[in-house]
C-alpha positions in Angstrom: 59.2 -13.8 45.5 57.1 -10.5 45.2 53.9 -10.1 47.0 52.2 -13.1 48.9 48.6 -12.6 50.7 49.2 -12.5 54.5 45.1 -12.5 55.7 41.8 -12.7 54.1 39.0 -12.0 54.9 35.3 -10.5 53.0 33.3 -7.2 53.7 31.7 -5.3 51.9 33.4 -2.2 50.7 32.9 1.6 51.0 34.3 5.1 50.1 33.9 8.4 51.6 31.7 10.7 49.6 34.6 13.2 48.2 31.6 15.6 48.0 30.5 15.9 51.1 32.9 13.9 53.3 30.2 12.6 55.2 28.2 10.1 53.7 29.3 6.5 52.8 29.6 5.4 49.0 29.6 2.2 48.1 32.2 0.6 46.1 31.1 -3.2 45.7 27.4 -4.5 45.5 28.6 -7.3 47.9 30.9 -8.9 50.0 34.2 -9.3 48.4 37.6 -10.6 49.5 39.8 -8.3 51.1 43.5 -9.2 52.0 46.5 -8.2 53.0 49.8 -8.2 51.3 53.3 -8.7 52.3 55.9 -7.4 49.5 59.4 -8.8 50.4 61.2 -6.6 47.6 60.2 -3.9 49.0 59.5 -4.7 52.4 55.8 -3.0 52.2 52.4 -4.1 53.0 49.3 -3.4 51.3 45.3 -3.9 51.7 43.9 -4.9 48.2 40.4 -5.8 46.9 39.0 -6.8 43.8 35.3 -6.6 42.3 35.7 -8.7 38.9 38.4 -7.1 37.4 37.8 -3.6 39.1 40.4 -2.9 42.0 38.9 -1.1 44.5 40.9 -1.0 47.7 44.8 -0.4 47.0 45.9 1.2 49.9 49.9 1.2 51.0 49.9 0.8 55.1 52.4 3.4 56.7 53.1 3.8 60.7 50.9 6.7 60.3 47.4 5.0 59.5 44.9 4.2 61.9 42.0 1.5 61.8 39.1 2.9 63.8 36.1 1.2 65.0 33.1 3.2 64.5 30.3 0.2 65.1 30.1 -3.2 65.8 30.7 -4.4 62.5 32.5 -1.4 61.1 35.4 0.3 61.0 37.6 2.7 58.7 40.6 4.3 57.9 41.8 7.4 55.9 45.0 6.6 53.2 46.7 10.4 52.1 47.8 8.9 49.2 44.6 7.7 47.3 43.1 10.9 49.2 40.0 8.8 50.4 38.8 7.2 53.6 38.0 3.4 53.1 35.1 2.2 55.2 34.5 -2.0 55.9 31.1 -3.7 57.0 31.8 -7.4 58.4 29.2 -9.8 58.8 30.1 -10.3 63.0 32.2 -8.5 65.2 34.8 -11.6 65.4 35.7 -10.4 61.8 36.0 -6.9 62.4 38.5 -8.0 65.6 40.5 -10.0 63.4 40.9 -7.2 61.0 41.6 -4.4 63.2 44.2 -6.6 64.9 46.0 -7.5 61.8 46.3 -3.9 60.7 47.5 -2.9 64.0 50.2 -5.8 63.2 50.9 -4.9 60.0 51.3 -1.2 61.0 53.7 -1.9 63.5 55.8 -3.9 61.0 55.6 -1.0 58.5 57.2 1.0 61.0 60.2 -1.5 62.1 60.5 -1.7 58.2 60.7 2.7 58.0 63.2 2.5 61.0 65.9 -0.3 59.3 65.7 1.4 56.3 66.5 5.0 58.3 69.6 3.3 60.0 70.5 1.7 57.1 70.3 5.1 55.1 72.3 6.8 58.0 75.4 3.7 58.2 75.9 4.2 54.3 75.6 8.1 55.0 78.1 7.8 57.9 80.6 5.4 55.7 80.5 7.4 52.6 81.5 10.3 55.0 84.3 8.4 56.3 85.7 7.0 52.8 85.2 10.0 51.6 88.3 11.4 54.4 90.2 8.5 53.9 90.5 8.3 50.0 93.6 10.9 50.2 95.6 8.8 52.7 94.8 5.4 50.3 95.8 7.4 47.3 99.2 8.4 48.4 99.4 4.7 49.8 98.9 3.7 46.4 101.3 6.1 44.5 103.7 5.1 46.8 103.5 1.2 47.5 101.9 1.3 43.6 99.3 -0.5 42.0 97.7 -4.0 43.0 98.8 -5.2 39.7 102.8 -3.5 40.0 102.6 -5.8 43.2 101.7 -8.8 41.9 103.9 -8.7 38.9 107.0 -7.6 40.9 105.8 -9.6 44.1 107.3 -13.2 42.3 106.2 -17.1 43.5 104.9 -16.4 46.9 102.3 -13.5 45.7 101.3 -15.4 43.0 100.7 -19.0 45.5 98.5 -15.5 47.7 96.8 -14.8 44.7 95.9 -18.4 44.0 95.0 -19.3 47.6 92.8 -16.5 47.8 91.3 -17.2 44.3 90.1 -20.3 46.2 88.4 -18.7 49.1 87.0 -16.5 47.2 85.5 -19.4 45.1 85.0 -21.5 48.5 83.0 -18.6 49.5 80.8 -17.7 46.5 79.7 -21.5 46.5 78.9 -21.2 50.5 77.1 -18.2 49.5 75.4 -20.0 46.6 74.5 -22.8 49.1 73.2 -20.5 51.7 70.9 -18.7 49.0 69.7 -21.8 47.7 68.4 -22.7 50.9 66.5 -19.4 51.6 65.2 -20.1 48.0 64.3 -23.6 48.6 62.6 -22.4 52.4 61.0 -19.4 50.6 59.4 -22.0 48.0 58.3 -23.7 51.1 56.9 -20.7 53.1 55.1 -20.3 49.6 54.2 -23.6 49.1 52.4 -23.2 52.7 50.7 -20.3 51.6 49.2 -21.7 48.7 48.4 -24.4 50.6 46.6 -22.2 53.1 45.0 -20.4 50.2 43.6 -23.4 48.7 42.5 -24.2 52.2 40.9 -20.9 52.7 39.2 -20.5 49.2 37.6 -23.4 49.9 36.1 -22.3 52.8 35.3 -19.1 51.4 33.5 -21.5 48.9 31.9 -23.2 51.0 31.1 -20.0 53.2 29.5 -18.6 49.9 27.4 -21.5 49.4 26.1 -21.6 53.0 25.2 -18.2 52.6 23.6 -18.8 49.2 21.7 -21.8 50.9 20.6 -19.5 53.8 19.7 -16.8 51.5 17.4 -19.8 49.6 15.5 -20.5 52.3 15.1 -16.7 53.5 13.3 -16.4 49.9 11.3 -19.5 50.0 10.4 -18.0 54.1 9.9 -14.6 52.6 7.7 -16.3 50.1 5.5 -18.8 52.4 4.8 -15.1 54.1 3.9 -13.5 51.2 1.3 -15.7 50.4 0.3 -16.2 54.0 0.2 -12.2 53.8 -1.9 -12.4 50.7 -4.5 -15.1 52.3 -4.7 -12.6 55.4 -7.2 -10.5 53.7 -9.5 -13.3 52.7 -9.6 -14.7 56.2 -9.9 -11.6 57.5 -13.4 -10.9 55.2 -14.5 -14.1 56.7 -14.0 -13.3 60.0 -15.6 -10.4 59.6 -18.6 -12.2 58.2 -19.1 -14.9 60.8 -18.9 -11.5 62.9 -22.0 -10.5 61.6 -23.9 -13.6 61.9 -23.0 -14.5 65.3 -24.5 -10.5 66.2 -27.4 -11.2 64.4 -28.1 -14.4 65.8 -27.1 -12.5 69.4 -29.9 -10.2 68.6 -32.2 -13.2 67.4 -31.5 -14.9 70.3 -32.5 -11.9 72.6 -36.0 -11.3 70.4 -36.5 -15.2 71.2 -35.5 -14.9 74.8 -37.8 -11.5 74.9 -40.7 -13.6 73.6 -39.5 -16.8 76.1 -40.2 -14.1 78.8 -42.9 -12.6 77.1 -44.9 -16.4 77.0 -43.7 -17.3 80.6 -45.4 -14.5 82.1 -48.7 -15.8 79.7 -48.5 -18.7 81.6 -48.3 -17.8 84.6 -51.3 -15.5 84.0 -52.9 -18.3 82.7 -52.1 -20.6 85.5 -53.0 -17.8 87.9 -56.9 -17.3 86.1 -57.0 -21.8 86.0 -56.6 -21.4 89.4 -59.1 -18.8 90.0 -62.1 -20.6 87.5 -61.1 -23.5 89.7 -62.0 -21.5 92.7 -64.9 -20.5 91.0 -65.9 -23.3 89.4 -65.8 -25.6 92.8 -67.8 -22.4 94.5 -70.6 -22.9 91.4 -70.3 -26.5 92.3 -71.0 -26.2 95.8 -73.7 -23.8 95.5 -75.2 -26.6 92.8 -75.0 -29.1 95.0 -76.8 -27.7 97.8 -79.7 -26.3 95.1 -80.3 -30.0 93.5 -80.4 -31.1 97.2 -83.2 -28.7 98.1 -84.5 -29.8 94.7 -84.5 -33.4 95.7 -86.0 -32.6 98.9 -88.7 -30.4 97.3 -89.7 -33.4 94.8 -89.5 -35.9 98.2 -92.1 -33.0 99.8 -94.2 -33.1 96.7 -94.5 -37.1 96.5 -95.2 -36.8 100.2 -98.2 -34.9 100.0 -99.2 -36.2 96.5 -99.5 -40.0 98.5 -101.2 -38.1 101.0 -103.7 -36.4 98.8 
């Protein structure tokens, strides 16, 4: 079946700077698809990421690799075969946790595959050694008893019947093995269809997320545009505020002058009222004196009139 994707996510891809071995160099301009692939023929696992037509990650997972979380949304692993360190920046802590969990699963699977391969090699080596030790005796038996063809030619009808039955059994076994193989292929095809459907759903979900991200980017751009327009209005508003502040300060000064003038007028009014009161008192005194003088003149006139009558 070849390689099939078993887990897919999206992340920003980085590689360690080969010169400084400290700084991160972006391998993609934006978040790209990062997938775990399983090769059933080789029983191996790889992490693959492609940006357009460029392969930016091609890392075969080995039992010695370790994925390290260096922050809440960033993780890294070293690949000695690629002679680099890969870093992934995720949109959320949950995505980082899922990727790290899958890395550990794949690492354990790679370890089991390696152990099984070593066991097979050891078993094959032991069988080879045993068959090598048994070869002389089997050669002797063949030379003593004759070859299989010689047995068949000298065995008679019974041997021919046994060989015919053996051929039938072999054919039956081969047919059963073929049926089993067909069942395995059908099972693999079914799994492939399930994976294909799952990948289709994942593709649709990725497209939906990309659309949501684009919508959010549009909203963010619109918000930034509104903020920019508001920022352009701010200097004008500040100038108007300064102008209004200056007018208020001038009005306050003018009001202070008016208050001072009102206080002065109030003092003048009080002084004028005080002087009027004094003038009224003096006028009353003058009127009293004048009334006395008039009374005296009136009496004097009456006296003169009386004198004239007497004379």
